[in-house]
Structure formats: structure tokens, C-alpha cells
All heavy atoms as TSV, in Angstrom:
chain	resi	resn	atom	element	x	y	z
A	1	MET	N	N	-22.461	121.177	169.946
A	1	MET	CA	C	-21.428	120.566	169.165
A	1	MET	C	C	-21.591	121.060	167.697
A	1	MET	O	O	-22.721	121.088	167.238
A	1	MET	CB	C	-21.559	119.040	169.197
A	1	MET	CG	C	-20.588	118.384	168.304
A	1	MET	SD	S	-19.992	116.791	168.771
A	1	MET	CE	C	-18.988	117.141	170.097
A	2	PRO	N	N	-20.510	121.436	167.076
A	2	PRO	CA	C	-20.588	121.970	165.690
A	2	PRO	C	C	-21.005	120.930	164.725
A	2	PRO	O	O	-20.825	119.705	164.939
A	2	PRO	CB	C	-19.165	122.440	165.417
A	2	PRO	CG	C	-18.419	122.371	166.650
A	2	PRO	CD	C	-19.126	121.513	167.587
A	3	SER	N	N	-21.565	121.373	163.633
A	3	SER	CA	C	-22.001	120.401	162.591
A	3	SER	C	C	-20.732	119.787	161.933
A	3	SER	O	O	-19.621	120.313	162.041
A	3	SER	CB	C	-22.788	121.127	161.513
A	3	SER	OG	O	-21.970	122.066	160.821
A	4	PRO	N	N	-20.878	118.622	161.230
A	4	PRO	CA	C	-19.749	117.992	160.658
A	4	PRO	C	C	-18.918	118.920	159.691
A	4	PRO	O	O	-17.683	118.935	159.771
A	4	PRO	CB	C	-20.289	116.815	159.927
A	4	PRO	CG	C	-21.511	116.447	160.755
A	4	PRO	CD	C	-22.054	117.778	161.208
A	5	PRO	N	N	-19.563	119.702	158.785
A	5	PRO	CA	C	-18.757	120.610	157.949
A	5	PRO	C	C	-17.971	121.633	158.779
A	5	PRO	O	O	-16.822	121.939	158.480
A	5	PRO	CB	C	-19.721	121.271	157.022
A	5	PRO	CG	C	-20.956	120.383	157.027
A	5	PRO	CD	C	-20.971	119.765	158.381
A	6	THR	N	N	-18.628	122.163	159.818
A	6	THR	CA	C	-17.932	123.156	160.655
A	6	THR	C	C	-16.772	122.508	161.389
A	6	THR	O	O	-15.701	123.057	161.484
A	6	THR	CB	C	-18.899	123.795	161.645
A	6	THR	OG1	O	-19.995	124.361	160.928
A	6	THR	CG2	C	-18.270	124.816	162.498
A	7	ARG	N	N	-17.006	121.337	161.927
A	7	ARG	CA	C	-15.985	120.601	162.635
A	7	ARG	C	C	-14.807	120.320	161.724
A	7	ARG	O	O	-13.616	120.506	162.139
A	7	ARG	CB	C	-16.558	119.331	163.226
A	7	ARG	CG	C	-15.737	118.721	164.287
A	7	ARG	CD	C	-16.411	117.533	164.985
A	7	ARG	NE	N	-17.821	117.700	165.186
A	7	ARG	CZ	C	-18.768	116.864	164.798
A	7	ARG	NH1	N	-18.428	115.756	164.192
A	7	ARG	NH2	N	-20.004	117.116	165.011
A	8	SER	N	N	-15.075	119.909	160.485
A	8	SER	CA	C	-14.015	119.663	159.553
A	8	SER	C	C	-13.194	120.860	159.247
A	8	SER	O	O	-11.980	120.828	159.212
A	8	SER	CB	C	-14.615	119.106	158.251
A	8	SER	OG	O	-13.650	118.963	157.261
A	9	PHE	N	N	-13.864	122.046	159.023
A	9	PHE	CA	C	-13.154	123.324	158.751
A	9	PHE	C	C	-12.276	123.655	159.978
A	9	PHE	O	O	-11.146	124.066	159.804
A	9	PHE	CB	C	-14.135	124.416	158.416
A	9	PHE	CG	C	-13.451	125.747	158.374
A	9	PHE	CD1	C	-12.726	126.113	157.220
A	9	PHE	CD2	C	-13.562	126.640	159.375
A	9	PHE	CE1	C	-12.091	127.326	157.171
A	9	PHE	CE2	C	-12.924	127.881	159.300
A	9	PHE	CZ	C	-12.189	128.212	158.177
A	10	LEU	N	N	-12.840	123.592	161.152
A	10	LEU	CA	C	-12.096	123.983	162.371
A	10	LEU	C	C	-10.857	123.082	162.489
A	10	LEU	O	O	-9.803	123.529	162.830
A	10	LEU	CB	C	-12.984	123.866	163.593
A	10	LEU	CG	C	-14.004	124.947	163.748
A	10	LEU	CD1	C	-14.923	124.667	164.925
A	10	LEU	CD2	C	-13.361	126.301	163.935
A	11	TRP	N	N	-11.007	121.787	162.283
A	11	TRP	CA	C	-9.894	120.857	162.424
A	11	TRP	C	C	-8.776	121.190	161.449
A	11	TRP	O	O	-7.605	121.159	161.778
A	11	TRP	CB	C	-10.365	119.437	162.247
A	11	TRP	CG	C	-9.284	118.428	162.562
A	11	TRP	CD1	C	-8.654	117.588	161.660
A	11	TRP	CD2	C	-8.681	118.165	163.831
A	11	TRP	NE1	N	-7.701	116.841	162.284
A	11	TRP	CE2	C	-7.723	117.153	163.629
A	11	TRP	CE3	C	-8.882	118.660	165.089
A	11	TRP	CZ2	C	-6.921	116.676	164.598
A	11	TRP	CZ3	C	-8.080	118.151	166.096
A	11	TRP	CH2	C	-7.124	117.204	165.890
A	12	GLN	N	N	-9.153	121.564	160.201
A	12	GLN	CA	C	-8.192	121.861	159.182
A	12	GLN	C	C	-7.429	123.158	159.628
A	12	GLN	O	O	-6.284	123.343	159.210
A	12	GLN	CB	C	-8.855	122.128	157.817
A	12	GLN	CG	C	-9.313	120.856	157.236
A	12	GLN	CD	C	-10.141	121.113	155.968
A	12	GLN	OE1	O	-10.047	122.210	155.389
A	12	GLN	NE2	N	-10.879	120.136	155.509
A	13	TRP	N	N	-8.027	124.036	160.372
A	13	TRP	CA	C	-7.360	125.272	160.771
A	13	TRP	C	C	-6.586	125.057	162.094
A	13	TRP	O	O	-5.555	125.657	162.268
A	13	TRP	CB	C	-8.421	126.393	160.960
A	13	TRP	CG	C	-7.778	127.718	161.090
A	13	TRP	CD1	C	-7.435	128.542	160.051
A	13	TRP	CD2	C	-7.400	128.422	162.287
A	13	TRP	NE1	N	-6.865	129.703	160.506
A	13	TRP	CE2	C	-6.825	129.604	161.900
A	13	TRP	CE3	C	-7.451	128.091	163.621
A	13	TRP	CZ2	C	-6.292	130.523	162.838
A	13	TRP	CZ3	C	-6.928	128.966	164.557
A	13	TRP	CH2	C	-6.396	130.159	164.143
A	14	LEU	N	N	-7.115	124.213	162.971
A	14	LEU	CA	C	-6.473	124.069	164.272
A	14	LEU	C	C	-5.178	123.342	164.191
A	14	LEU	O	O	-4.209	123.706	164.878
A	14	LEU	CB	C	-7.414	123.304	165.206
A	14	LEU	CG	C	-8.592	124.069	165.695
A	14	LEU	CD1	C	-9.486	123.150	166.563
A	14	LEU	CD2	C	-8.220	125.287	166.472
A	15	ARG	N	N	-5.055	122.343	163.365
A	15	ARG	CA	C	-3.773	121.574	163.277
A	15	ARG	C	C	-2.638	122.483	162.880
A	15	ARG	O	O	-1.665	122.544	163.602
A	15	ARG	CB	C	-3.969	120.406	162.313
A	15	ARG	CG	C	-4.950	119.350	162.787
A	15	ARG	CD	C	-4.498	118.610	163.970
A	15	ARG	NE	N	-3.412	117.710	163.540
A	15	ARG	CZ	C	-2.628	117.068	164.345
A	15	ARG	NH1	N	-2.755	117.184	165.628
A	15	ARG	NH2	N	-1.674	116.288	163.885
A	16	PRO	N	N	-2.720	123.244	161.779
A	16	PRO	CA	C	-1.574	124.077	161.455
A	16	PRO	C	C	-1.503	125.251	162.448
A	16	PRO	O	O	-0.411	125.744	162.740
A	16	PRO	CB	C	-1.902	124.638	160.048
A	16	PRO	CG	C	-3.222	124.114	159.648
A	16	PRO	CD	C	-3.683	123.150	160.691
A	17	GLY	N	N	-2.629	125.697	163.008
A	17	GLY	CA	C	-2.635	126.770	163.967
A	17	GLY	C	C	-1.810	126.428	165.184
A	17	GLY	O	O	-1.103	127.284	165.735
A	18	GLU	N	N	-1.901	125.231	165.652
A	18	GLU	CA	C	-1.095	124.800	166.799
A	18	GLU	C	C	0.382	124.841	166.431
A	18	GLU	O	O	1.223	125.271	167.203
A	18	GLU	CB	C	-1.476	123.389	167.231
A	18	GLU	CG	C	-2.799	123.315	167.977
A	18	GLU	CD	C	-3.133	121.936	168.443
A	18	GLU	OE1	O	-2.839	120.966	167.726
A	18	GLU	OE2	O	-3.739	121.821	169.512
A	19	ALA	N	N	0.740	124.298	165.237
A	19	ALA	CA	C	2.142	124.291	164.842
A	19	ALA	C	C	2.742	125.680	164.638
A	19	ALA	O	O	3.882	125.903	164.860
A	19	ALA	CB	C	2.268	123.513	163.510
A	20	LEU	N	N	1.882	126.640	164.218
A	20	LEU	CA	C	2.342	128.013	163.928
A	20	LEU	C	C	2.288	128.929	165.192
A	20	LEU	O	O	2.654	130.074	165.128
A	20	LEU	CB	C	1.550	128.643	162.815
A	20	LEU	CG	C	1.734	127.961	161.466
A	20	LEU	CD1	C	0.709	128.518	160.474
A	20	LEU	CD2	C	3.171	128.195	160.977
A	21	GLY	N	N	1.805	128.364	166.309
A	21	GLY	CA	C	1.770	129.180	167.526
A	21	GLY	C	C	0.536	130.064	167.650
A	21	GLY	O	O	0.560	131.068	168.397
A	22	PHE	N	N	-0.527	129.763	166.954
A	22	PHE	CA	C	-1.747	130.572	166.991
A	22	PHE	C	C	-2.611	130.226	168.210
A	22	PHE	O	O	-3.497	130.959	168.604
A	22	PHE	CB	C	-2.634	130.409	165.729
A	22	PHE	CG	C	-1.914	130.925	164.472
A	22	PHE	CD1	C	-2.422	130.540	163.257
A	22	PHE	CD2	C	-0.882	131.809	164.494
A	22	PHE	CE1	C	-1.815	130.984	162.092
A	22	PHE	CE2	C	-0.286	132.262	163.349
A	22	PHE	CZ	C	-0.751	131.830	162.135
A	23	LEU	N	N	-2.310	129.082	168.781
A	23	LEU	CA	C	-3.050	128.555	169.987
A	23	LEU	C	C	-2.032	128.415	171.119
A	23	LEU	O	O	-0.952	127.807	170.922
A	23	LEU	CB	C	-3.740	127.264	169.703
A	23	LEU	CG	C	-4.639	127.259	168.497
A	23	LEU	CD1	C	-4.962	125.806	168.064
A	23	LEU	CD2	C	-5.933	127.978	168.884
A	24	PRO	N	N	-2.357	128.853	172.305
A	24	PRO	CA	C	-1.387	128.644	173.433
A	24	PRO	C	C	-1.422	127.163	173.801
A	24	PRO	O	O	-2.382	126.443	173.523
A	24	PRO	CB	C	-1.996	129.459	174.570
A	24	PRO	CG	C	-3.427	129.589	174.209
A	24	PRO	CD	C	-3.517	129.584	172.696
A	25	TYR	N	N	-0.362	126.699	174.450
A	25	TYR	CA	C	-0.323	125.310	174.915
A	25	TYR	C	C	-1.504	125.099	175.880
A	25	TYR	O	O	-1.805	125.929	176.701
A	25	TYR	CB	C	0.995	125.024	175.613
A	25	TYR	CG	C	0.987	123.615	176.156
A	25	TYR	CD1	C	1.224	122.560	175.369
A	25	TYR	CD2	C	0.698	123.395	177.522
A	25	TYR	CE1	C	1.211	121.236	175.823
A	25	TYR	CE2	C	0.650	122.130	178.025
A	25	TYR	CZ	C	0.948	120.992	177.185
A	25	TYR	OH	O	0.922	119.744	177.665
A	26	ARG	N	N	-2.170	123.993	175.726
A	26	ARG	CA	C	-3.306	123.696	176.568
A	26	ARG	C	C	-3.486	122.188	176.744
A	26	ARG	O	O	-3.017	121.406	175.946
A	26	ARG	CB	C	-4.574	124.293	176.024
A	26	ARG	CG	C	-4.978	123.663	174.691
A	26	ARG	CD	C	-6.099	124.422	174.017
A	26	ARG	NE	N	-6.340	123.909	172.671
A	26	ARG	CZ	C	-7.194	122.961	172.386
A	26	ARG	NH1	N	-7.906	122.363	173.305
A	26	ARG	NH2	N	-7.347	122.511	171.148
A	27	ASP	N	N	-4.138	121.789	177.800
A	27	ASP	CA	C	-4.519	120.412	178.004
A	27	ASP	C	C	-5.856	120.267	177.209
A	27	ASP	O	O	-6.853	120.832	177.524
A	27	ASP	CB	C	-4.788	120.155	179.489
A	27	ASP	CG	C	-5.231	118.750	179.777
A	27	ASP	OD1	O	-5.446	117.958	178.782
A	27	ASP	OD2	O	-5.359	118.434	180.917
A	28	ARG	N	N	-5.801	119.427	176.154
A	28	ARG	CA	C	-6.949	119.365	175.218
A	28	ARG	C	C	-8.227	118.849	175.920
A	28	ARG	O	O	-9.299	119.085	175.403
A	28	ARG	CB	C	-6.620	118.425	174.097
A	28	ARG	CG	C	-5.596	118.991	173.166
A	28	ARG	CD	C	-5.305	118.050	172.063
A	28	ARG	NE	N	-4.154	118.502	171.320
A	28	ARG	CZ	C	-3.992	118.288	170.024
A	28	ARG	NH1	N	-4.875	117.615	169.354
A	28	ARG	NH2	N	-2.947	118.734	169.423
A	29	HIS	N	N	-8.093	118.151	177.019
A	29	HIS	CA	C	-9.232	117.591	177.641
A	29	HIS	C	C	-9.837	118.430	178.704
A	29	HIS	O	O	-11.001	118.208	179.187
A	29	HIS	CB	C	-8.903	116.179	178.245
A	29	HIS	CG	C	-8.407	115.244	177.248
A	29	HIS	ND1	N	-9.227	114.650	176.237
A	29	HIS	CD2	C	-7.188	114.691	176.987
A	29	HIS	CE1	C	-8.548	113.890	175.463
A	29	HIS	NE2	N	-7.303	113.886	175.858
A	30	HIS	N	N	-9.104	119.461	179.211
A	30	HIS	CA	C	-9.612	120.220	180.360
A	30	HIS	C	C	-9.548	121.730	180.195
A	30	HIS	O	O	-9.587	122.460	181.184
A	30	HIS	CB	C	-8.763	119.840	181.558
A	30	HIS	CG	C	-8.886	118.446	181.962
A	30	HIS	ND1	N	-7.925	117.487	181.689
A	30	HIS	CD2	C	-9.890	117.767	182.580
A	30	HIS	CE1	C	-8.362	116.330	182.117
A	30	HIS	NE2	N	-9.542	116.428	182.683
A	31	SER	N	N	-9.481	122.240	178.944
A	31	SER	CA	C	-9.437	123.673	178.781
A	31	SER	C	C	-10.208	124.087	177.593
A	31	SER	O	O	-10.444	123.342	176.631
A	31	SER	CB	C	-7.963	124.155	178.692
A	31	SER	OG	O	-7.414	123.715	177.522
A	32	ALA	N	N	-10.610	125.311	177.590
A	32	ALA	CA	C	-11.355	125.912	176.474
A	32	ALA	C	C	-10.347	126.340	175.414
A	32	ALA	O	O	-9.230	126.638	175.685
A	32	ALA	CB	C	-12.160	127.109	176.952
A	33	LEU	N	N	-10.798	126.422	174.195
A	33	LEU	CA	C	-9.990	126.874	173.064
A	33	LEU	C	C	-9.801	128.369	173.132
A	33	LEU	O	O	-10.763	129.089	173.393
A	33	LEU	CB	C	-10.631	126.431	171.751
A	33	LEU	CG	C	-9.924	126.821	170.468
A	33	LEU	CD1	C	-8.604	126.033	170.443
A	33	LEU	CD2	C	-10.766	126.499	169.298
A	34	SER	N	N	-8.604	128.801	172.964
A	34	SER	CA	C	-8.317	130.272	172.854
A	34	SER	C	C	-7.284	130.490	171.813
A	34	SER	O	O	-6.598	129.617	171.354
A	34	SER	CB	C	-7.887	130.769	174.254
A	34	SER	OG	O	-6.638	130.160	174.619
A	35	LEU	N	N	-7.135	131.794	171.441
A	35	LEU	CA	C	-6.123	132.167	170.448
A	35	LEU	C	C	-5.131	133.112	171.089
A	35	LEU	O	O	-5.451	133.879	171.946
A	35	LEU	CB	C	-6.800	132.917	169.319
A	35	LEU	CG	C	-7.767	132.135	168.445
A	35	LEU	CD1	C	-8.534	133.037	167.513
A	35	LEU	CD2	C	-7.083	131.039	167.679
A	36	THR	N	N	-3.885	133.025	170.582
A	36	THR	CA	C	-2.903	133.983	170.961
A	36	THR	C	C	-3.184	135.279	170.186
A	36	THR	O	O	-4.005	135.279	169.241
A	36	THR	CB	C	-1.476	133.463	170.554
A	36	THR	OG1	O	-1.444	133.306	169.148
A	36	THR	CG2	C	-1.113	132.178	171.273
A	37	PRO	N	N	-2.591	136.384	170.518
A	37	PRO	CA	C	-2.827	137.622	169.720
A	37	PRO	C	C	-2.488	137.386	168.223
A	37	PRO	O	O	-3.218	137.893	167.375
A	37	PRO	CB	C	-1.849	138.656	170.392
A	37	PRO	CG	C	-1.760	138.177	171.781
A	37	PRO	CD	C	-1.763	136.669	171.714
A	38	THR	N	N	-1.436	136.682	167.937
A	38	THR	CA	C	-1.092	136.397	166.542
A	38	THR	C	C	-2.147	135.503	165.914
A	38	THR	O	O	-2.564	135.696	164.782
A	38	THR	CB	C	0.262	135.678	166.443
A	38	THR	OG1	O	1.226	136.488	167.114
A	38	THR	CG2	C	0.689	135.399	165.013
A	39	GLY	N	N	-2.637	134.510	166.668
A	39	GLY	CA	C	-3.684	133.644	166.202
A	39	GLY	C	C	-4.996	134.415	165.898
A	39	GLY	O	O	-5.698	134.136	164.926
A	40	ARG	N	N	-5.319	135.362	166.740
A	40	ARG	CA	C	-6.497	136.214	166.554
A	40	ARG	C	C	-6.364	136.991	165.245
A	40	ARG	O	O	-7.328	137.054	164.426
A	40	ARG	CB	C	-6.666	137.139	167.751
A	40	ARG	CG	C	-8.033	137.829	167.761
A	40	ARG	CD	C	-8.289	138.579	169.106
A	40	ARG	NE	N	-8.316	137.632	170.197
A	40	ARG	CZ	C	-7.484	137.581	171.177
A	40	ARG	NH1	N	-6.499	138.431	171.279
A	40	ARG	NH2	N	-7.610	136.660	172.154
A	41	ALA	N	N	-5.204	137.595	165.035
A	41	ALA	CA	C	-5.004	138.328	163.796
A	41	ALA	C	C	-5.069	137.424	162.567
A	41	ALA	O	O	-5.684	137.822	161.525
A	41	ALA	CB	C	-3.658	139.039	163.811
A	42	ALA	N	N	-4.497	136.232	162.667
A	42	ALA	CA	C	-4.574	135.270	161.550
A	42	ALA	C	C	-5.997	134.818	161.227
A	42	ALA	O	O	-6.428	134.717	160.090
A	42	ALA	CB	C	-3.689	134.035	161.845
A	43	ALA	N	N	-6.782	134.570	162.309
A	43	ALA	CA	C	-8.184	134.167	162.123
A	43	ALA	C	C	-8.999	135.268	161.434
A	43	ALA	O	O	-9.783	135.007	160.529
A	43	ALA	CB	C	-8.783	133.772	163.462
A	44	LEU	N	N	-8.814	136.463	161.885
A	44	LEU	CA	C	-9.542	137.598	161.270
A	44	LEU	C	C	-9.138	137.828	159.819
A	44	LEU	O	O	-9.986	138.092	158.988
A	44	LEU	CB	C	-9.297	138.917	162.057
A	44	LEU	CG	C	-9.989	138.927	163.437
A	44	LEU	CD1	C	-9.560	140.196	164.225
A	44	LEU	CD2	C	-11.459	138.885	163.311
A	45	THR	N	N	-7.887	137.689	159.516
A	45	THR	CA	C	-7.397	137.801	158.128
A	45	THR	C	C	-8.029	136.741	157.260
A	45	THR	O	O	-8.492	137.022	156.176
A	45	THR	CB	C	-5.868	137.692	158.097
A	45	THR	OG1	O	-5.318	138.770	158.866
A	45	THR	CG2	C	-5.347	137.788	156.676
A	46	GLU	N	N	-8.088	135.489	157.735
A	46	GLU	CA	C	-8.718	134.396	157.023
A	46	GLU	C	C	-10.175	134.630	156.805
A	46	GLU	O	O	-10.729	134.410	155.725
A	46	GLU	CB	C	-8.448	133.039	157.717
A	46	GLU	CG	C	-9.155	131.885	157.070
A	46	GLU	CD	C	-8.648	131.582	155.638
A	46	GLU	OE1	O	-7.550	132.006	155.275
A	46	GLU	OE2	O	-9.384	130.920	154.913
A	47	LEU	N	N	-10.877	135.085	157.822
A	47	LEU	CA	C	-12.312	135.348	157.702
A	47	LEU	C	C	-12.604	136.463	156.680
A	47	LEU	O	O	-13.518	136.354	155.862
A	47	LEU	CB	C	-12.897	135.704	159.070
A	47	LEU	CG	C	-13.029	134.563	160.018
A	47	LEU	CD1	C	-13.434	135.114	161.407
A	47	LEU	CD2	C	-14.087	133.563	159.544
A	48	ARG	N	N	-11.768	137.506	156.710
A	48	ARG	CA	C	-11.925	138.608	155.740
A	48	ARG	C	C	-11.670	138.090	154.338
A	48	ARG	O	O	-12.450	138.453	153.411
A	48	ARG	CB	C	-10.970	139.744	156.067
A	48	ARG	CG	C	-11.452	140.676	157.045
A	48	ARG	CD	C	-10.614	141.936	157.121
A	48	ARG	NE	N	-10.700	142.473	158.457
A	48	ARG	CZ	C	-9.799	142.328	159.393
A	48	ARG	NH1	N	-8.654	141.751	159.148
A	48	ARG	NH2	N	-9.965	142.807	160.597
A	49	ALA	N	N	-10.630	137.268	154.145
A	49	ALA	CA	C	-10.348	136.752	152.814
A	49	ALA	C	C	-11.496	135.901	152.317
A	49	ALA	O	O	-11.853	135.990	151.155
A	49	ALA	CB	C	-9.028	135.919	152.846
A	50	ARG	N	N	-12.047	135.067	153.157
A	50	ARG	CA	C	-13.195	134.212	152.744
A	50	ARG	C	C	-14.427	135.046	152.440
A	50	ARG	O	O	-15.193	134.778	151.525
A	50	ARG	CB	C	-13.508	133.194	153.797
A	50	ARG	CG	C	-12.530	132.062	153.818
A	50	ARG	CD	C	-12.927	131.025	154.787
A	50	ARG	NE	N	-12.011	129.908	154.779
A	50	ARG	CZ	C	-12.204	128.778	154.107
A	50	ARG	NH1	N	-13.315	128.639	153.410
A	50	ARG	NH2	N	-11.294	127.854	154.078
A	51	ALA	N	N	-14.626	136.119	153.230
A	51	ALA	CA	C	-15.817	136.959	153.018
A	51	ALA	C	C	-15.751	137.753	151.719
A	51	ALA	O	O	-16.780	137.957	151.062
A	51	ALA	CB	C	-15.951	137.912	154.184
A	52	HIS	N	N	-14.559	138.071	151.287
A	52	HIS	CA	C	-14.400	138.908	150.046
A	52	HIS	C	C	-14.076	138.065	148.877
A	52	HIS	O	O	-13.929	138.587	147.770
A	52	HIS	CB	C	-13.322	139.979	150.250
A	52	HIS	CG	C	-13.733	140.992	151.264
A	52	HIS	ND1	N	-14.677	141.938	151.005
A	52	HIS	CD2	C	-13.311	141.169	152.535
A	52	HIS	CE1	C	-14.807	142.686	152.078
A	52	HIS	NE2	N	-14.010	142.249	153.012
A	53	ALA	N	N	-13.917	136.729	148.993
A	53	ALA	CA	C	-13.570	135.853	147.860
A	53	ALA	C	C	-14.800	135.636	147.006
A	53	ALA	O	O	-15.927	135.807	147.400
A	53	ALA	CB	C	-13.062	134.512	148.402
A	54	GLN	N	N	-14.526	135.273	145.752
A	54	GLN	CA	C	-15.615	134.972	144.821
A	54	GLN	C	C	-16.310	133.707	145.264
A	54	GLN	O	O	-15.660	132.834	145.824
A	54	GLN	CB	C	-15.070	134.800	143.414
A	54	GLN	CG	C	-14.572	136.044	142.804
A	54	GLN	CD	C	-14.068	135.834	141.393
A	54	GLN	OE1	O	-13.963	134.722	140.908
A	54	GLN	NE2	N	-13.715	136.918	140.702
A	55	ARG	N	N	-17.588	133.625	144.985
A	55	ARG	CA	C	-18.321	132.407	145.343
A	55	ARG	C	C	-17.932	131.317	144.382
A	55	ARG	O	O	-17.641	131.512	143.228
A	55	ARG	CB	C	-19.820	132.656	145.192
A	55	ARG	CG	C	-20.332	133.622	146.246
A	55	ARG	CD	C	-21.835	133.801	146.063
A	55	ARG	NE	N	-22.322	134.641	147.112
A	55	ARG	CZ	C	-23.586	134.745	147.401
A	55	ARG	NH1	N	-24.469	134.062	146.741
A	55	ARG	NH2	N	-23.975	135.518	148.367
A	56	THR	N	N	-17.944	130.076	144.943
A	56	THR	CA	C	-17.608	128.928	144.102
A	56	THR	C	C	-18.839	128.287	143.532
A	56	THR	O	O	-18.781	127.493	142.627
A	56	THR	CB	C	-16.845	127.879	144.938
A	56	THR	OG1	O	-17.648	127.528	146.072
A	56	THR	CG2	C	-15.499	128.468	145.398
A	57	ALA	N	N	-19.997	128.607	144.055
A	57	ALA	CA	C	-21.283	128.131	143.562
A	57	ALA	C	C	-22.355	129.192	143.809
A	57	ALA	O	O	-22.201	130.009	144.720
A	57	ALA	CB	C	-21.711	126.846	144.281
A	58	PRO	N	N	-23.411	129.294	143.001
A	58	PRO	CA	C	-24.372	130.299	143.152
A	58	PRO	C	C	-25.059	130.326	144.512
A	58	PRO	O	O	-25.540	131.347	144.999
A	58	PRO	CB	C	-25.430	130.026	142.050
A	58	PRO	CG	C	-24.831	128.986	141.181
A	58	PRO	CD	C	-23.704	128.375	141.920
A	59	TRP	N	N	-25.187	129.200	145.166
A	59	TRP	CA	C	-25.866	129.098	146.462
A	59	TRP	C	C	-24.944	129.134	147.639
A	59	TRP	O	O	-25.336	129.074	148.779
A	59	TRP	CB	C	-26.720	127.856	146.532
A	59	TRP	CG	C	-25.904	126.592	146.253
A	59	TRP	CD1	C	-25.231	125.892	147.129
A	59	TRP	CD2	C	-25.683	126.031	144.987
A	59	TRP	NE1	N	-24.559	124.882	146.501
A	59	TRP	CE2	C	-24.833	124.899	145.160
A	59	TRP	CE3	C	-26.122	126.258	143.668
A	59	TRP	CZ2	C	-24.393	124.093	144.140
A	59	TRP	CZ3	C	-25.662	125.452	142.648
A	59	TRP	CH2	C	-24.833	124.400	142.947
A	60	ALA	N	N	-23.608	129.172	147.421
A	60	ALA	CA	C	-22.627	129.100	148.505
A	60	ALA	C	C	-22.362	130.490	149.066
A	60	ALA	O	O	-22.553	131.487	148.536
A	60	ALA	CB	C	-21.358	128.431	148.021
């Protein structure tokens, strides 16, 4: 199970991701999480943006 900060970040991304079609329709209780091809591209773009962004704190 992910840590609380990780879970919070994922939830913030999953809610709009479902609305934008980044996740295929699924039964939330009986299926694994997956991304559509558009969702995969969006996730990679977000990860790259975060990786290249300025740090907000010296230890972050």
C-alpha cells in the first residue's frame, strides 16, 4: 500500500484522469489500474515536468 503522501498525489491525478479519459472504464473493486495510450503520454509529460522543475525546498 502506498504511503499517505503518495496516495494523496495519486488520488489528485486519478480523479481528473478519469474525467479526461486517461484511464479506461473499470470496476474499481475488481481490476488493476491501467492507463490508456493518451493517459500514458500525459503521465510521462507530468513526470518530466516535475523532474525538471525547480525545487521548492533545499531537501525536496
